[in-house]
C-alpha positions as CSV (number, residue, x, y, z in Angstrom):
1,X,-203.0,113.0,80.2
2,X,-205.9,111.6,82.2
3,X,-204.9,107.9,80.9
4,X,-201.2,108.7,81.7
5,X,-202.0,109.7,85.2
6,X,-204.3,106.6,85.7
7,X,-201.5,104.4,84.7
8,X,-199.1,106.0,86.8
9,X,-201.1,105.1,89.9
10,X,-201.6,101.6,88.8
11,X,-198.0,100.8,88.0
12,X,-196.8,102.5,91.1
13,X,-199.0,100.0,93.3
14,X,-197.6,97.0,91.4
15,X,-195.7,94.5,93.5
16,X,-193.9,91.2,92.4
17,X,-192.6,87.9,93.8
18,X,-190.2,86.0,91.8
19,X,-188.8,82.3,92.8
20,X,-187.3,80.1,92.1
21,X,-185.0,81.0,89.3
22,X,-183.7,78.4,86.8
23,X,-181.0,78.2,84.2
24,X,-182.3,76.2,81.2
25,X,-179.6,75.3,78.7
26,X,-180.4,73.7,75.5
27,X,-177.5,72.2,73.5
28,X,-178.0,71.4,69.9
29,X,-181.4,71.2,68.1
30,X,-183.8,70.2,70.8
31,X,-186.9,71.3,72.8
32,X,-187.4,71.5,76.5
33,X,-190.9,71.3,77.7
34,X,-191.6,73.6,80.6
35,X,-195.3,72.5,81.3
36,X,-197.7,74.8,83.0
37,X,-196.9,76.9,85.9
38,X,-199.5,78.0,88.5
39,X,-198.1,81.6,88.3
40,X,-196.7,83.5,85.5
41,X,-193.2,82.6,83.8
42,X,-190.6,85.2,83.1
43,X,-187.9,83.9,80.5
44,X,-184.7,86.0,79.8
45,X,-182.6,84.8,76.7
46,X,-178.8,85.0,77.9
47,X,-177.4,83.4,74.5
48,X,-178.6,81.4,71.6
49,X,-181.5,81.6,69.4
50,X,-184.5,79.6,69.0
51,X,-188.4,80.1,69.7
52,X,-191.0,79.9,72.6
53,X,-193.8,77.5,71.2
54,X,-197.4,77.3,72.8
55,X,-200.2,74.9,72.4
56,X,-202.7,77.5,71.3
57,X,-200.6,80.6,70.5
58,X,-198.1,81.5,67.7
59,X,-194.6,80.9,68.7
60,X,-192.3,83.7,69.6
61,X,-188.8,84.1,68.2
62,X,-186.1,84.1,70.8
63,X,-182.7,85.9,70.7
64,X,-180.0,87.4,73.4
65,X,-182.0,90.1,75.3
66,X,-185.5,88.9,74.6
67,X,-187.6,89.0,77.8
68,X,-190.9,87.2,77.7
69,X,-193.7,87.0,80.2
70,X,-196.1,83.9,79.7
71,X,-199.5,83.9,81.5
72,X,-200.2,81.4,84.3
73,X,-201.0,77.7,83.4
74,X,-199.9,78.3,79.7
75,X,-198.0,75.3,78.6
76,X,-194.9,76.3,76.6
77,X,-191.6,74.9,75.4
78,X,-188.2,76.2,74.8
79,X,-186.8,75.2,71.2
80,X,-183.2,75.7,70.3
81,X,-182.8,75.7,66.6
82,X,-179.0,75.2,66.9
83,X,-176.2,76.9,65.0
84,X,-176.1,79.7,67.4
85,X,-173.4,80.5,70.0
86,X,-171.0,77.6,70.8
87,X,-170.2,78.6,74.4
88,X,-172.5,78.9,77.5
89,X,-172.7,82.4,79.1
90,X,-171.1,82.8,82.4
91,X,-173.8,82.8,84.8
92,X,-173.1,81.2,88.2
93,X,-175.6,82.6,90.7
94,X,-174.7,81.5,94.4
95,X,-177.2,81.4,97.2
96,X,-180.4,81.7,95.4
97,X,-181.2,78.1,95.1
98,X,-180.9,77.9,91.5
99,X,-182.3,75.0,89.5
100,X,-180.5,74.0,86.2
101,X,-182.0,72.2,83.6
102,X,-180.3,70.7,80.5
103,X,-181.5,69.6,77.2
104,X,-179.3,67.8,74.6
105,X,-179.9,67.5,70.9
106,X,-178.1,66.9,67.6
107,X,-175.7,69.6,66.1
108,X,-173.9,72.5,67.4
109,X,-175.1,75.7,69.0
110,X,-176.6,76.4,72.5
111,X,-179.3,78.5,73.8
112,X,-179.4,79.6,77.5
113,X,-182.3,81.2,79.3
114,X,-182.9,82.5,82.7
115,X,-186.5,81.6,84.0
116,X,-188.4,82.5,87.0
117,X,-191.9,82.1,88.4
118,X,-193.5,85.2,89.2
119,X,-196.8,86.7,90.6
120,X,-198.1,90.3,90.3
121,X,-200.2,91.9,93.0
122,X,-201.9,95.0,93.4
123,X,-203.0,96.7,96.6
124,X,-202.5,93.4,98.3
125,X,-204.9,91.8,96.0
126,X,-204.1,88.2,94.9
127,X,-204.4,86.9,91.3
128,X,-203.8,90.0,89.3
129,X,-201.6,87.9,86.9
130,X,-204.9,86.0,86.1
131,X,-205.7,89.1,83.9
132,X,-202.9,88.3,81.6
133,X,-204.2,86.2,78.7
134,X,-201.5,86.6,76.3
135,X,-197.5,86.4,76.3
136,X,-195.8,89.7,76.6
137,X,-192.5,90.3,74.9
138,X,-189.8,93.0,75.0
139,X,-186.4,93.4,73.3
140,X,-184.2,94.4,76.1
141,X,-181.4,95.2,73.7
142,X,-183.5,98.2,72.4
143,X,-184.8,99.4,75.6
144,X,-182.1,101.3,77.7
145,X,-184.4,101.1,81.1
146,X,-184.8,97.3,80.8
147,X,-181.4,96.5,79.5
148,X,-179.8,98.3,82.5
149,X,-182.1,96.9,85.0
150,X,-181.1,93.1,83.6
151,X,-177.5,93.9,83.8
152,X,-177.9,94.9,87.4
153,X,-180.0,91.9,88.0
154,X,-177.4,89.5,86.6
155,X,-174.7,91.3,88.6
156,X,-176.7,90.7,91.9
157,X,-177.2,87.1,91.1
158,X,-173.6,86.5,90.5
159,X,-172.2,88.4,93.6
160,X,-173.3,87.4,97.2
161,X,-174.0,90.7,98.9
162,X,-176.6,91.7,101.6
163,X,-180.0,92.7,100.4
164,X,-179.5,90.7,97.1
165,X,-183.1,89.1,97.3
166,X,-184.6,92.6,97.7
167,X,-182.5,94.2,95.2
168,X,-183.4,91.4,92.5
169,X,-187.3,91.9,93.3
170,X,-186.8,95.5,92.5
171,X,-185.0,95.0,89.4
172,X,-187.5,92.4,88.1
173,X,-190.4,94.7,88.9
174,X,-188.6,97.6,87.1
175,X,-188.3,95.3,83.9
176,X,-192.0,94.2,84.3
177,X,-193.2,97.7,84.6
178,X,-191.2,98.8,81.5
179,X,-192.6,95.8,79.7
180,X,-196.2,96.9,80.5
181,X,-195.8,100.5,79.9
182,X,-194.2,99.9,76.3
183,X,-197.2,97.5,75.5
184,X,-199.6,100.2,77.0
185,X,-198.1,103.0,74.8
186,X,-198.3,100.8,71.9
187,X,-202.2,100.1,72.6
188,X,-201.7,96.3,72.9
189,X,-205.1,95.0,73.8
190,X,-203.4,92.2,76.1
191,X,-202.7,95.0,78.6
192,X,-206.0,96.6,78.3
193,X,-206.9,95.7,81.8
194,X,-204.5,97.9,83.3
195,X,-206.3,100.9,82.1
196,X,-209.5,99.6,83.4
197,X,-208.1,99.0,86.8
198,X,-207.9,102.8,87.2
199,X,-211.7,103.0,87.5
200,X,-212.5,103.0,91.1
201,X,-216.0,101.3,90.6
202,X,-214.9,98.6,88.1
203,X,-211.8,97.9,90.4
204,X,-214.0,97.3,93.3
205,X,-216.1,94.8,91.5
206,X,-213.1,93.2,89.9
207,X,-211.3,93.1,93.2
208,X,-214.4,91.0,94.6
209,X,-214.0,88.4,91.7
210,X,-210.2,88.3,92.1
211,X,-210.4,87.7,95.9
212,X,-213.4,85.3,95.9
213,X,-214.0,83.8,92.4
214,X,-216.1,81.1,93.8
215,X,-218.3,83.2,95.7
216,X,-222.0,83.7,94.6
217,X,-221.5,86.6,92.5
218,X,-224.4,88.0,90.2
219,X,-224.6,90.9,87.8
220,X,-226.9,92.6,90.3
221,X,-224.6,92.4,93.4
222,X,-221.2,93.2,91.3
223,X,-222.9,96.4,90.0
224,X,-223.9,97.3,93.6
225,X,-220.4,96.7,94.6
226,X,-219.2,99.0,91.8
227,X,-221.9,101.7,92.8
228,X,-223.6,101.5,89.5
229,X,-226.8,100.4,87.9
230,X,-226.9,97.1,86.3
231,X,-227.0,98.3,82.8
232,X,-224.3,100.9,83.2
233,X,-222.0,98.4,85.0
234,X,-222.4,96.0,82.4
235,X,-221.7,98.5,79.5
236,X,-218.6,99.9,81.2
237,X,-217.1,96.4,82.0
238,X,-217.6,95.3,78.6
239,X,-215.8,98.3,77.3
240,X,-213.0,97.9,79.8
241,X,-212.3,94.2,79.6
242,X,-213.9,93.1,76.4
243,X,-216.3,90.6,77.8
244,X,-219.5,90.9,79.9
245,X,-218.9,90.7,83.6
246,X,-220.3,87.1,84.1
247,X,-218.3,85.8,81.0
248,X,-215.2,87.4,82.5
249,X,-215.9,85.9,85.9
250,X,-216.5,82.3,84.3
251,X,-213.0,82.8,82.6
252,X,-211.6,83.8,85.9
253,X,-212.8,80.9,87.6
254,X,-211.4,78.4,85.2
255,X,-208.1,80.1,85.4
256,X,-208.3,79.8,89.0
257,X,-209.3,76.1,88.7
258,X,-206.2,75.5,86.3
259,X,-203.9,77.0,89.0
260,X,-205.6,74.7,91.6
261,X,-205.3,71.7,89.4
262,X,-201.5,72.3,88.8
263,X,-200.8,73.2,92.4
264,X,-202.5,70.5,94.4
265,X,-204.1,66.9,94.3
266,X,-207.6,67.9,95.6
267,X,-210.3,66.0,93.9
268,X,-211.8,67.5,90.8
269,X,-215.3,67.8,92.4
270,X,-213.7,69.8,95.2
271,X,-212.0,72.2,92.8
272,X,-215.1,72.6,91.0
273,X,-217.0,73.8,94.3
274,X,-213.9,76.1,95.2
275,X,-214.3,78.1,92.1
276,X,-218.0,78.5,92.0
277,X,-219.4,75.5,90.1
278,X,-222.2,73.7,91.6
279,X,-221.6,70.2,89.7
280,X,-218.5,68.5,88.6
281,X,-220.0,67.7,85.3
282,X,-220.9,71.5,84.5
283,X,-217.3,72.3,85.5
284,X,-215.7,69.5,83.3
285,X,-217.6,70.9,80.3
286,X,-216.7,74.4,80.9
287,X,-213.0,73.4,81.5
288,X,-212.8,71.1,78.7
289,X,-214.1,73.8,76.3
290,X,-211.8,76.4,77.4
291,X,-208.7,74.3,77.7
292,X,-209.1,71.6,75.2
293,X,-208.7,69.0,77.7
294,X,-210.7,67.5,81.0
295,X,-209.7,68.8,84.3
296,X,-208.0,65.4,85.1
297,X,-205.9,65.2,81.7
298,X,-204.9,68.8,82.5
299,X,-203.5,67.8,85.7
300,X,-201.8,64.8,84.2
301,X,-204.1,61.9,85.0
302,X,-205.9,59.8,82.8
303,X,-208.8,61.6,80.6
């Protein structure tokens, strides 16, 4: 009961932003590369069958009603295997600055996916989505709450009415909360961090990391922020997040650096400083080890 109450408090404080939307239509057997989004990406399959492929994760099968949340800066691609539906779903959103992307391949069968960039916040704290490290998936057709929310969302997108943007945000949040609580009930380690947010002391330390990952943090001052002894803080943090505090901070810094590399053209040296690395060479080594590419190559420049 205590965990349930803690989860209730955390999920009640979640907020979501989602834009822009895009309709991705794949005609015939083909692949559409989606690159890396500095925020998370939400995909909802409207029609057809295929898969969502990743560079370092196993592919996820896609079929109508499948909802997938992809972590920030995770390169991925939509792959249509063909042979599915022959018509395109009727989805003509108006007034939402919808982008349309089309890929064409060989053979029959289309796959259409509604995509949106999203960010999650908790208690006005930026960067909560950085804690998601693996894709989350939900079959909406087998979940009445999410199915009704997505049906209502599609209706809102297709009909110009006042308050539509606000309603879409609320419906998307409902779907994401349902996705998270289903995974919590299943004991999915990918959402372990939600349970840990309920610990007031750990949350204060984590919030300091999220808000200023480039600040001069140490195990001692983070333990002080958490109101614990150094050893007690390290033990509880390891149990909650599956990594020692300073290892977790390093991962968080590199995730934020990946976002900065995607969002702006600031020099690599400056980005290294912004996320708390004293030298560009140390940052490059750590980033390459984590992402398999140098910062410059990750951003799309020459290695």
